[in-house]
C-alpha positions in Angstrom: 159.4 106.7 111.6 157.7 108.1 108.5 160.0 106.1 106.1 159.2 102.9 108.0 155.5 103.6 107.7 155.9 104.5 104.0 157.8 101.2 103.4 155.0 99.2 105.1 152.2 101.0 103.3 153.9 100.8 99.9 155.2 97.3 100.5 158.5 98.4 98.9 161.9 99.1 100.4 162.4 102.8 101.1 165.9 104.2 100.7 167.0 107.3 102.6 169.8 108.4 100.3 168.1 111.2 98.4 168.1 114.8 99.6 164.7 115.2 98.0 161.5 114.1 99.7 158.6 113.5 97.5 155.0 113.7 98.5 153.5 110.2 97.9 150.1 108.9 98.4 150.0 105.4 99.9 147.5 102.9 98.5 146.3 99.6 100.0 143.7 97.0 99.4 140.5 96.7 101.4 139.0 93.4 102.6 137.4 92.9 99.2 140.7 93.3 97.4 139.9 96.7 96.0 142.6 99.4 95.8 142.0 102.3 98.2 143.9 105.6 98.6 145.5 106.4 101.9 146.8 109.6 103.4 149.5 111.6 101.8 152.9 110.6 103.2 156.3 112.1 102.9 159.3 110.1 101.8 161.3 108.9 98.9 159.5 106.2 97.0 161.2 104.6 94.0 158.6 103.1 91.7 159.1 99.4 90.8 161.5 98.8 87.9 163.0 102.3 88.3 166.1 103.7 89.9 167.0 107.1 91.1 169.7 109.2 89.5 170.6 112.9 89.5 168.9 114.7 86.6 166.5 117.5 85.7 162.8 118.4 86.0 161.0 121.5 84.9 159.6 123.4 87.9 156.3 125.2 87.1 155.1 126.3 90.6 156.0 126.5 94.3 153.8 127.1 97.3 153.7 126.7 101.0 150.2 125.2 100.9 150.0 121.4 100.3 146.4 121.6 99.0 147.3 124.2 96.5 150.2 122.1 95.3 148.0 119.0 94.9 145.5 121.1 92.9 148.2 122.5 90.6 149.8 119.0 90.2 146.5 117.6 89.0 145.9 120.4 86.6 149.3 120.1 85.1 149.2 116.3 84.9 146.1 116.6 82.7 148.0 118.7 80.2 151.3 116.8 79.9 152.4 113.2 79.1 155.3 113.3 81.5 154.9 112.5 85.2 154.3 115.5 87.5 155.8 115.4 91.0 155.3 117.4 94.2 158.7 117.7 95.9 158.7 119.0 99.4 161.7 121.2 100.2 160.5 122.9 103.4 158.8 125.2 103.6 157.8 124.8 99.9 155.9 122.2 97.8 157.4 122.4 94.4 155.5 121.1 91.3 158.0 119.6 88.9 157.6 117.8 85.6 159.5 115.0 84.0 162.5 112.7 84.6 165.2 114.0 82.3 168.8 112.8 82.4 170.1 115.5 80.1 169.7 119.2 80.8 169.2 119.8 77.0 166.1 117.6 77.0 164.7 119.4 80.0 165.4 122.8 78.4 163.7 121.8 75.2 160.6 120.7 77.2 160.9 124.0 79.2 160.1 126.0 76.0 157.0 123.9 75.5 155.9 124.5 79.1 156.5 128.2 78.9 154.7 128.7 75.6 151.9 126.1 75.6 151.0 125.8 79.3 151.5 129.5 80.2 154.1 129.0 83.0 156.4 131.9 81.8 158.4 131.7 85.1 159.1 127.9 84.8 162.7 126.8 84.9 164.9 123.7 84.8 165.8 122.3 88.3 168.5 119.8 89.1 167.1 117.1 91.3 166.8 113.3 91.7 164.8 111.7 88.9 163.6 108.2 88.1 164.8 106.1 85.1 164.1 102.6 84.1 166.4 100.0 85.7 167.7 98.7 82.3 168.8 102.3 81.5 166.1 104.6 80.2 166.7 107.9 78.5 165.9 111.4 79.5 162.2 112.1 79.7 160.9 108.6 79.2 158.2 107.3 81.4 
């Protein structure tokens, strides 16, 4: 049911092949055509022009509280150029950075996260990542 609702709200097909559920915020347009934010919804949403593959992200934080995860995600997103995701793997909300196809690229970025952002306990996590349909490279947005 949630995936159907997510597909309707995002107006994109939603696939159910990934073991990873992402926390996604649905947006819609009001009667005047302005974009409005909806409620947070759970489900795998593939951005337009992207495809999902197995790869790596740098995990910086995990919590059981959704509001804490949203706060940390916002703080981290202000500091990095890569996309920051909240992945829900019950009972945790995990804050992960980037879309790396190569572990070496993720490990190189990990050093930056640990030293520059102060997340000494950060680590590289294998997960589903997004790459450009025409075949992007690790870490590209």
